[in-house]
PyMOL Python script that loads the backbone (N, CA, C, O; Angstrom):
from pymol import cmd

cmd.read_pdbstr("""\
ATOM      1  N   MET A   1       1.111  -1.193   0.149  1.00  0.00           N
ATOM      2  CA  MET A   1       0.083  -0.358   0.067  1.00  0.00           C
ATOM      3  C   MET A   1       0.932   1.070   0.066  1.00  0.00           C
ATOM      4  O   MET A   1       1.427   1.440   1.130  1.00  0.00           O
ATOM      5  N   ILE A   2       1.075   1.765  -0.976  1.00  0.00           N
ATOM      6  CA  ILE A   2       1.389   3.431  -0.598  1.00  0.00           C
ATOM      7  C   ILE A   2       0.775   4.385  -0.421  1.00  0.00           C
ATOM      8  O   ILE A   2      -0.232   4.627  -1.086  1.00  0.00           O
ATOM      9  N   MET A   3       1.328   5.353   0.737  1.00  0.00           N
ATOM     10  CA  MET A   3       0.885   6.064   1.597  1.00  0.00           C
ATOM     11  C   MET A   3       1.265   7.360   0.990  1.00  0.00           C
ATOM     12  O   MET A   3       2.258   7.568   0.294  1.00  0.00           O
ATOM     13  N   ASP A   4      -0.003   8.531   1.475  1.00  0.00           N
ATOM     14  CA  ASP A   4       0.135   9.448   0.473  1.00  0.00           C
ATOM     15  C   ASP A   4       1.456  10.228   2.248  1.00  0.00           C
ATOM     16  O   ASP A   4       1.515   9.757   3.384  1.00  0.00           O
ATOM     17  N   ASN A   5       2.035  11.152   1.805  1.00  0.00           N
ATOM     18  CA  ASN A   5       2.684  11.493   3.002  1.00  0.00           C
ATOM     19  C   ASN A   5       1.308  12.779   3.947  1.00  0.00           C
ATOM     20  O   ASN A   5       1.464  13.453   4.966  1.00  0.00           O
ATOM     21  N   ASN A   6       0.111  12.643   3.047  1.00  0.00           N
ATOM     22  CA  ASN A   6      -0.604  13.651   3.883  1.00  0.00           C
ATOM     23  C   ASN A   6      -1.737  13.046   4.231  1.00  0.00           C
ATOM     24  O   ASN A   6      -2.594  13.590   4.927  1.00  0.00           O
ATOM     25  N   GLU A   7      -1.840  11.571   3.650  1.00  0.00           N
ATOM     26  CA  GLU A   7      -2.551  10.635   4.693  1.00  0.00           C
ATOM     27  C   GLU A   7      -2.872  10.308   6.149  1.00  0.00           C
ATOM     28  O   GLU A   7      -1.884  10.002   6.817  1.00  0.00           O
ATOM     29  N   LYS A   8      -4.152  10.308   6.834  1.00  0.00           N
ATOM     30  CA  LYS A   8      -3.598  10.067   7.947  1.00  0.00           C
ATOM     31  C   LYS A   8      -3.659   8.625   8.239  1.00  0.00           C
ATOM     32  O   LYS A   8      -4.596   7.938   7.834  1.00  0.00           O
ATOM     33  N   THR A   9      -2.411   8.013   9.126  1.00  0.00           N
ATOM     34  CA  THR A   9      -1.922   6.599   9.457  1.00  0.00           C
ATOM     35  C   THR A   9      -2.863   6.014  10.531  1.00  0.00           C
ATOM     36  O   THR A   9      -2.938   6.462  11.675  1.00  0.00           O
ATOM     37  N   LEU A  10      -3.555   4.998  10.069  1.00  0.00           N
ATOM     38  CA  LEU A  10      -3.842   4.572  11.643  1.00  0.00           C
ATOM     39  C   LEU A  10      -2.524   3.260  12.311  1.00  0.00           C
ATOM     40  O   LEU A  10      -1.760   2.482  11.741  1.00  0.00           O
ATOM     41  N   THR A  11      -2.810   3.574  13.742  1.00  0.00           N
ATOM     42  CA  THR A  11      -2.064   2.545  14.361  1.00  0.00           C
ATOM     43  C   THR A  11      -2.474   1.289  14.047  1.00  0.00           C
ATOM     44  O   THR A  11      -3.357   1.188  13.196  1.00  0.00           O
ATOM     45  N   LYS A  12      -1.992   0.235  14.585  1.00  0.00           N
ATOM     46  CA  LYS A  12      -2.431  -1.111  14.639  1.00  0.00           C
ATOM     47  C   LYS A  12      -3.525  -1.446  15.663  1.00  0.00           C
ATOM     48  O   LYS A  12      -4.268  -2.419  15.528  1.00  0.00           O
ATOM     49  N   GLU A  13      -3.586  -0.551  16.740  1.00  0.00           N
ATOM     50  CA  GLU A  13      -4.719  -0.970  17.524  1.00  0.00           C
ATOM     51  C   GLU A  13      -5.983  -0.249  16.601  1.00  0.00           C
ATOM     52  O   GLU A  13      -7.006  -0.856  16.283  1.00  0.00           O
ATOM     53  N   GLU A  14      -5.718   1.011  16.287  1.00  0.00           N
ATOM     54  CA  GLU A  14      -6.651   1.583  15.723  1.00  0.00           C
ATOM     55  C   GLU A  14      -7.776   0.477  14.686  1.00  0.00           C
ATOM     56  O   GLU A  14      -8.944   0.104  14.798  1.00  0.00           O
ATOM     57  N   GLN A  15      -6.461   0.207  13.500  1.00  0.00           N
ATOM     58  CA  GLN A  15      -7.276  -0.545  12.935  1.00  0.00           C
ATOM     59  C   GLN A  15      -7.966  -1.619  13.415  1.00  0.00           C
ATOM     60  O   GLN A  15      -9.135  -1.727  13.044  1.00  0.00           O
ATOM     61  N   ILE A  16      -7.437  -2.578  14.279  1.00  0.00           N
ATOM     62  CA  ILE A  16      -7.863  -3.581  14.960  1.00  0.00           C
ATOM     63  C   ILE A  16      -9.572  -3.271  16.010  1.00  0.00           C
ATOM     64  O   ILE A  16     -10.380  -4.094  16.441  1.00  0.00           O
ATOM     65  N   GLU A  17      -9.550  -1.625  16.106  1.00  0.00           N
ATOM     66  CA  GLU A  17     -10.516  -1.476  16.862  1.00  0.00           C
ATOM     67  C   GLU A  17     -11.540  -1.033  15.769  1.00  0.00           C
ATOM     68  O   GLU A  17     -12.646  -1.545  15.945  1.00  0.00           O
ATOM     69  N   LEU A  18     -11.437  -0.114  14.559  1.00  0.00           N
ATOM     70  CA  LEU A  18     -12.168   0.033  13.514  1.00  0.00           C
ATOM     71  C   LEU A  18     -12.623  -1.257  13.192  1.00  0.00           C
ATOM     72  O   LEU A  18     -13.625  -1.584  13.828  1.00  0.00           O
ATOM     73  N   GLY A  19     -12.051  -2.365  12.136  1.00  0.00           N
ATOM     74  CA  GLY A  19     -12.353  -3.569  12.208  1.00  0.00           C
ATOM     75  C   GLY A  19     -13.057  -4.918  12.807  1.00  0.00           C
ATOM     76  O   GLY A  19     -13.536  -5.917  12.272  1.00  0.00           O
ATOM     77  N   LYS A  20     -12.923  -4.547  13.983  1.00  0.00           N
ATOM     78  CA  LYS A  20     -14.107  -5.415  14.965  1.00  0.00           C
ATOM     79  C   LYS A  20     -14.979  -4.385  15.111  1.00  0.00           C
ATOM     80  O   LYS A  20     -16.036  -4.953  15.384  1.00  0.00           O
ATOM     81  N   LYS A  21     -15.221  -2.968  15.091  1.00  0.00           N
ATOM     82  CA  LYS A  21     -16.516  -2.289  15.182  1.00  0.00           C
ATOM     83  C   LYS A  21     -17.314  -2.498  14.123  1.00  0.00           C
ATOM     84  O   LYS A  21     -18.535  -2.588  14.257  1.00  0.00           O
ATOM     85  N   LEU A  22     -16.601  -2.616  12.760  1.00  0.00           N
ATOM     86  CA  LEU A  22     -17.092  -3.019  11.733  1.00  0.00           C
ATOM     87  C   LEU A  22     -17.941  -4.137  11.323  1.00  0.00           C
ATOM     88  O   LEU A  22     -19.076  -3.965  10.879  1.00  0.00           O
ATOM     89  N   LEU A  23     -17.412  -5.238  11.466  1.00  0.00           N
ATOM     90  CA  LEU A  23     -18.041  -6.298  12.073  1.00  0.00           C
ATOM     91  C   LEU A  23     -18.907  -6.397  12.956  1.00  0.00           C
ATOM     92  O   LEU A  23     -19.768  -7.259  12.781  1.00  0.00           O
ATOM     93  N   LYS A  24     -18.966  -5.540  14.207  1.00  0.00           N
ATOM     94  CA  LYS A  24     -19.734  -6.051  14.670  1.00  0.00           C
ATOM     95  C   LYS A  24     -19.340  -6.914  16.098  1.00  0.00           C
ATOM     96  O   LYS A  24     -20.201  -7.453  16.793  1.00  0.00           O
ATOM     97  N   LEU A  25     -18.026  -6.939  16.370  1.00  0.00           N
ATOM     98  CA  LEU A  25     -17.892  -8.080  17.387  1.00  0.00           C
ATOM     99  C   LEU A  25     -17.693  -7.550  18.711  1.00  0.00           C
ATOM    100  O   LEU A  25     -17.232  -6.408  18.714  1.00  0.00           O
ATOM    101  N   ASN A  26     -17.927  -8.095  19.898  1.00  0.00           N
ATOM    102  CA  ASN A  26     -17.804  -7.447  20.948  1.00  0.00           C
ATOM    103  C   ASN A  26     -16.937  -8.829  22.252  1.00  0.00           C
ATOM    104  O   ASN A  26     -16.748  -8.559  23.438  1.00  0.00           O
ATOM    105  N   GLY A  27     -16.595 -10.077  21.663  1.00  0.00           N
ATOM    106  CA  GLY A  27     -16.200 -10.926  21.682  1.00  0.00           C
ATOM    107  C   GLY A  27     -14.991 -11.422  20.788  1.00  0.00           C
ATOM    108  O   GLY A  27     -14.461 -10.453  20.245  1.00  0.00           O
ATOM    109  N   GLU A  28     -14.410 -12.579  20.475  1.00  0.00           N
ATOM    110  CA  GLU A  28     -13.961 -13.338  20.430  1.00  0.00           C
ATOM    111  C   GLU A  28     -13.772 -12.624  19.126  1.00  0.00           C
ATOM    112  O   GLU A  28     -14.763 -12.159  18.563  1.00  0.00           O
ATOM    113  N   ALA A  29     -11.960 -12.436  18.331  1.00  0.00           N
ATOM    114  CA  ALA A  29     -12.181 -12.632  17.144  1.00  0.00           C
ATOM    115  C   ALA A  29     -10.419 -13.199  16.461  1.00  0.00           C
ATOM    116  O   ALA A  29      -9.597 -13.715  17.219  1.00  0.00           O
ATOM    117  N   THR A  30     -10.254 -13.063  15.585  1.00  0.00           N
ATOM    118  CA  THR A  30      -8.886 -13.589  15.207  1.00  0.00           C
ATOM    119  C   THR A  30      -7.983 -12.616  14.179  1.00  0.00           C
ATOM    120  O   THR A  30      -8.035 -12.566  12.950  1.00  0.00           O
ATOM    121  N   ILE A  31      -7.432 -12.123  14.784  1.00  0.00           N
ATOM    122  CA  ILE A  31      -6.328 -11.052  13.656  1.00  0.00           C
ATOM    123  C   ILE A  31      -5.058 -11.323  13.801  1.00  0.00           C
ATOM    124  O   ILE A  31      -4.448 -11.684  14.807  1.00  0.00           O
ATOM    125  N   ILE A  32      -4.618 -11.085  12.506  1.00  0.00           N
ATOM    126  CA  ILE A  32      -3.596 -11.013  11.788  1.00  0.00           C
ATOM    127  C   ILE A  32      -2.661 -10.079  11.284  1.00  0.00           C
ATOM    128  O   ILE A  32      -3.054  -9.588  10.225  1.00  0.00           O
ATOM    129  N   ASP A  33      -1.839  -9.765  11.570  1.00  0.00           N
ATOM    130  CA  ASP A  33      -1.055  -8.590  11.298  1.00  0.00           C
ATOM    131  C   ASP A  33      -0.285  -8.808  10.153  1.00  0.00           C
ATOM    132  O   ASP A  33       0.817  -9.329  10.329  1.00  0.00           O
ATOM    133  N   LEU A  34      -0.665  -8.492   8.901  1.00  0.00           N
ATOM    134  CA  LEU A  34      -0.274  -8.734   7.705  1.00  0.00           C
ATOM    135  C   LEU A  34       1.208  -8.709   7.119  1.00  0.00           C
ATOM    136  O   LEU A  34       1.866  -9.472   6.412  1.00  0.00           O
ATOM    137  N   SER A  35       1.425  -7.520   7.719  1.00  0.00           N
ATOM    138  CA  SER A  35       2.945  -6.536   7.857  1.00  0.00           C
ATOM    139  C   SER A  35       3.968  -8.079   7.836  1.00  0.00           C
ATOM    140  O   SER A  35       4.851  -8.475   7.074  1.00  0.00           O
ATOM    141  N   LYS A  36       3.361  -8.622   9.007  1.00  0.00           N
ATOM    142  CA  LYS A  36       4.750 -10.013   9.577  1.00  0.00           C
ATOM    143  C   LYS A  36       4.692 -10.663   8.313  1.00  0.00           C
ATOM    144  O   LYS A  36       5.768 -11.110   7.915  1.00  0.00           O
ATOM    145  N   LYS A  37       3.636 -10.834   7.542  1.00  0.00           N
ATOM    146  CA  LYS A  37       3.696 -11.454   6.476  1.00  0.00           C
ATOM    147  C   LYS A  37       4.200 -11.272   4.936  1.00  0.00           C
ATOM    148  O   LYS A  37       4.289 -12.007   3.952  1.00  0.00           O
ATOM    149  N   ASP A  38       4.455 -10.039   5.210  1.00  0.00           N
ATOM    150  CA  ASP A  38       4.758  -9.238   3.791  1.00  0.00           C
ATOM    151  C   ASP A  38       4.758  -7.873   4.140  1.00  0.00           C
ATOM    152  O   ASP A  38       3.702  -7.401   4.561  1.00  0.00           O
ATOM    153  N   SER A  39       6.024  -6.958   4.013  1.00  0.00           N
ATOM    154  CA  SER A  39       6.810  -6.117   4.640  1.00  0.00           C
ATOM    155  C   SER A  39       5.822  -4.873   3.475  1.00  0.00           C
ATOM    156  O   SER A  39       5.988  -3.655   3.552  1.00  0.00           O
ATOM    157  N   ASN A  40       5.117  -5.356   2.757  1.00  0.00           N
ATOM    158  CA  ASN A  40       5.069  -3.999   1.682  1.00  0.00           C
ATOM    159  C   ASN A  40       3.011  -3.839   2.203  1.00  0.00           C
ATOM    160  O   ASN A  40       2.329  -2.878   1.848  1.00  0.00           O
ATOM    161  N   ILE A  41       2.734  -4.437   2.633  1.00  0.00           N
ATOM    162  CA  ILE A  41       1.796  -4.853   3.476  1.00  0.00           C
ATOM    163  C   ILE A  41       1.314  -3.886   4.701  1.00  0.00           C
ATOM    164  O   ILE A  41       1.767  -4.243   5.789  1.00  0.00           O
ATOM    165  N   ASP A  42       0.704  -3.038   4.720  1.00  0.00           N
ATOM    166  CA  ASP A  42       0.267  -2.045   6.101  1.00  0.00           C
ATOM    167  C   ASP A  42      -1.239  -2.456   6.096  1.00  0.00           C
ATOM    168  O   ASP A  42      -2.089  -1.708   5.614  1.00  0.00           O
ATOM    169  N   ALA A  43      -1.547  -3.673   6.648  1.00  0.00           N
ATOM    170  CA  ALA A  43      -3.040  -3.802   7.073  1.00  0.00           C
ATOM    171  C   ALA A  43      -3.217  -4.886   7.915  1.00  0.00           C
ATOM    172  O   ALA A  43      -2.334  -5.735   8.037  1.00  0.00           O
ATOM    173  N   VAL A  44      -4.314  -4.946   8.534  1.00  0.00           N
ATOM    174  CA  VAL A  44      -4.774  -5.955   9.382  1.00  0.00           C
ATOM    175  C   VAL A  44      -5.838  -6.777   9.164  1.00  0.00           C
ATOM    176  O   VAL A  44      -6.784  -6.090   8.780  1.00  0.00           O
ATOM    177  N   TYR A  45      -6.200  -8.269   9.252  1.00  0.00           N
ATOM    178  CA  TYR A  45      -6.971  -9.027   8.609  1.00  0.00           C
ATOM    179  C   TYR A  45      -8.088  -9.396  10.181  1.00  0.00           C
ATOM    180  O   TYR A  45      -7.624  -9.823  11.239  1.00  0.00           O
ATOM    181  N   ILE A  46      -8.829  -9.246  10.059  1.00  0.00           N
ATOM    182  CA  ILE A  46      -9.834  -9.815  11.621  1.00  0.00           C
ATOM    183  C   ILE A  46     -10.974 -10.231  10.826  1.00  0.00           C
ATOM    184  O   ILE A  46     -11.448  -9.717   9.813  1.00  0.00           O
ATOM    185  N   CYS A  47     -11.377 -11.419  11.579  1.00  0.00           N
ATOM    186  CA  CYS A  47     -12.372 -12.293  11.296  1.00  0.00           C
ATOM    187  C   CYS A  47     -12.904 -13.045  12.782  1.00  0.00           C
ATOM    188  O   CYS A  47     -12.351 -13.157  13.877  1.00  0.00           O
ATOM    189  N   GLU A  48     -14.220 -13.489  12.273  1.00  0.00           N
ATOM    190  CA  GLU A  48     -15.141 -14.478  13.239  1.00  0.00           C
ATOM    191  C   GLU A  48     -14.459 -15.447  13.131  1.00  0.00           C
ATOM    192  O   GLU A  48     -14.075 -15.963  12.082  1.00  0.00           O
ATOM    193  N   PRO A  49     -14.176 -15.895  14.595  1.00  0.00           N
ATOM    194  CA  PRO A  49     -13.734 -17.265  14.124  1.00  0.00           C
ATOM    195  C   PRO A  49     -14.784 -18.661  14.546  1.00  0.00           C
ATOM    196  O   PRO A  49     -14.721 -19.470  15.473  1.00  0.00           O
ATOM    197  N   VAL A  50     -15.747 -18.498  13.391  1.00  0.00           N
ATOM    198  CA  VAL A  50     -17.094 -19.178  13.383  1.00  0.00           C
ATOM    199  C   VAL A  50     -17.218 -19.916  12.003  1.00  0.00           C
ATOM    200  O   VAL A  50     -16.703 -19.162  11.178  1.00  0.00           O
ATOM    201  N   ARG A  51     -17.640 -20.972  11.428  1.00  0.00           N
ATOM    202  CA  ARG A  51     -17.646 -21.527  10.443  1.00  0.00           C
ATOM    203  C   ARG A  51     -19.086 -20.359   9.634  1.00  0.00           C
ATOM    204  O   ARG A  51     -20.209 -20.153  10.094  1.00  0.00           O
ATOM    205  N   GLY A  52     -18.573 -19.900   8.570  1.00  0.00           N
ATOM    206  CA  GLY A  52     -19.820 -18.749   7.558  1.00  0.00           C
ATOM    207  C   GLY A  52     -19.981 -16.927   8.169  1.00  0.00           C
ATOM    208  O   GLY A  52     -20.617 -16.018   7.637  1.00  0.00           O
ATOM    209  N   GLY A  53     -18.969 -16.886   9.714  1.00  0.00           N
ATOM    210  CA  GLY A  53     -18.523 -15.663   9.587  1.00  0.00           C
ATOM    211  C   GLY A  53     -17.717 -14.317   8.674  1.00  0.00           C
ATOM    212  O   GLY A  53     -16.733 -14.104   7.967  1.00  0.00           O
ATOM    213  N   SER A  54     -18.455 -13.893   9.038  1.00  0.00           N
ATOM    214  CA  SER A  54     -17.404 -12.145   8.151  1.00  0.00           C
ATOM    215  C   SER A  54     -15.531 -12.212   8.522  1.00  0.00           C
ATOM    216  O   SER A  54     -14.783 -12.661   9.390  1.00  0.00           O
ATOM    217  N   SER A  55     -15.477 -11.682   7.627  1.00  0.00           N
ATOM    218  CA  SER A  55     -13.875 -10.990   7.886  1.00  0.00           C
ATOM    219  C   SER A  55     -13.799  -9.762   6.865  1.00  0.00           C
ATOM    220  O   SER A  55     -14.569  -9.462   5.952  1.00  0.00           O
ATOM    221  N   ILE A  56     -12.763  -9.218   7.257  1.00  0.00           N
ATOM    222  CA  ILE A  56     -12.170  -7.484   7.057  1.00  0.00           C
ATOM    223  C   ILE A  56     -11.075  -7.285   7.153  1.00  0.00           C
ATOM    224  O   ILE A  56     -10.480  -7.973   7.983  1.00  0.00           O
ATOM    225  N   ILE A  57     -10.412  -6.425   6.491  1.00  0.00           N
ATOM    226  CA  ILE A  57      -8.948  -5.930   5.994  1.00  0.00           C
ATOM    227  C   ILE A  57      -8.997  -4.730   6.210  1.00  0.00           C
ATOM    228  O   ILE A  57      -9.692  -3.998   5.505  1.00  0.00           O
ATOM    229  N   VAL A  58      -8.290  -4.284   7.206  1.00  0.00           N
ATOM    230  CA  VAL A  58      -8.427  -2.965   7.283  1.00  0.00           C
ATOM    231  C   VAL A  58      -6.955  -2.261   6.814  1.00  0.00           C
ATOM    232  O   VAL A  58      -5.982  -2.933   7.156  1.00  0.00           O
ATOM    233  N   GLY A  59      -6.792  -1.596   6.425  1.00  0.00           N
ATOM    234  CA  GLY A  59      -5.355  -0.624   5.863  1.00  0.00           C
ATOM    235  C   GLY A  59      -5.089   0.657   7.054  1.00  0.00           C
ATOM    236  O   GLY A  59      -5.734   1.277   7.899  1.00  0.00           O
ATOM    237  N   SER A  60      -4.380   0.623   6.772  1.00  0.00           N
ATOM    238  CA  SER A  60      -3.333   1.762   7.461  1.00  0.00           C
ATOM    239  C   SER A  60      -3.909   3.388   7.116  1.00  0.00           C
ATOM    240  O   SER A  60      -3.606   4.413   7.726  1.00  0.00           O
ATOM    241  N   ASN A  61      -4.667   3.271   6.145  1.00  0.00           N
ATOM    242  CA  ASN A  61      -5.026   4.747   5.522  1.00  0.00           C
ATOM    243  C   ASN A  61      -6.785   4.751   6.606  1.00  0.00           C
ATOM    244  O   ASN A  61      -7.511   5.705   6.884  1.00  0.00           O
ATOM    245  N   GLY A  62      -6.948   3.020   7.016  1.00  0.00           N
ATOM    246  CA  GLY A  62      -8.776   3.376   7.251  1.00  0.00           C
ATOM    247  C   GLY A  62      -9.475   2.587   6.147  1.00  0.00           C
ATOM    248  O   GLY A  62     -10.639   2.187   6.155  1.00  0.00           O
ATOM    249  N   THR A  63      -8.746   2.470   5.396  1.00  0.00           N
ATOM    250  CA  THR A  63      -9.588   1.578   3.922  1.00  0.00           C
ATOM    251  C   THR A  63      -9.994  -0.080   4.414  1.00  0.00           C
ATOM    252  O   THR A  63      -9.181  -0.773   5.027  1.00  0.00           O
ATOM    253  N   VAL A  64     -11.035  -0.447   4.127  1.00  0.00           N
ATOM    254  CA  VAL A  64     -11.768  -1.389   4.279  1.00  0.00           C
ATOM    255  C   VAL A  64     -11.966  -2.619   2.874  1.00  0.00           C
ATOM    256  O   VAL A  64     -12.294  -2.343   1.720  1.00  0.00           O
ATOM    257  N   LEU A  65     -11.625  -4.074   3.479  1.00  0.00           N
ATOM    258  CA  LEU A  65     -12.253  -4.877   2.540  1.00  0.00           C
ATOM    259  C   LEU A  65     -12.962  -6.279   3.597  1.00  0.00           C
ATOM    260  O   LEU A  65     -12.517  -7.047   4.450  1.00  0.00           O
ATOM    261  N   TYR A  66     -14.180  -6.047   2.983  1.00  0.00           N
ATOM    262  CA  TYR A  66     -15.271  -6.481   3.439  1.00  0.00           C
ATOM    263  C   TYR A  66     -15.611  -8.633   2.652  1.00  0.00           C
ATOM    264  O   TYR A  66     -15.888  -9.136   1.563  1.00  0.00           O
ATOM    265  N   ALA A  67     -15.463  -8.900   3.417  1.00  0.00           N
ATOM    266  CA  ALA A  67     -16.071 -10.583   2.997  1.00  0.00           C
ATOM    267  C   ALA A  67     -16.751 -11.280   3.836  1.00  0.00           C
ATOM    268  O   ALA A  67     -16.240 -11.664   4.888  1.00  0.00           O
ATOM    269  N   ASN A  68     -17.856 -11.520   3.543  1.00  0.00           N
ATOM    270  CA  ASN A  68     -19.098 -12.427   4.163  1.00  0.00           C
ATOM    271  C   ASN A  68     -19.148 -14.236   3.725  1.00  0.00           C
ATOM    272  O   ASN A  68     -19.564 -14.301   2.568  1.00  0.00           O
ATOM    273  N   SER A  69     -18.973 -15.100   4.065  1.00  0.00           N
ATOM    274  CA  SER A  69     -19.656 -16.478   3.196  1.00  0.00           C
ATOM    275  C   SER A  69     -20.755 -16.743   3.809  1.00  0.00           C
ATOM    276  O   SER A  69     -21.467 -17.671   3.427  1.00  0.00           O
TER     277      SER A  69
END
""", "prot")
cmd.dss("prot")
cmd.show_as("cartoon", "prot")
cmd.util.cbc("prot")
cmd.orient("prot")
């Protein structure tokens, strides 16, 4: 993800908080910091740990990618 210097950058905690809020999760969640898998990706993957649960990827600039099965 290429960042413009004028864009606000979210901390990992803010990314996780945003993802959990959008998924309406109050309890357990699976969280993966994608930057640990690829240094070019500054995003967090969050999903419900249940079959058919929703998932979301939240970028450091606040963009999101949502999936539901």
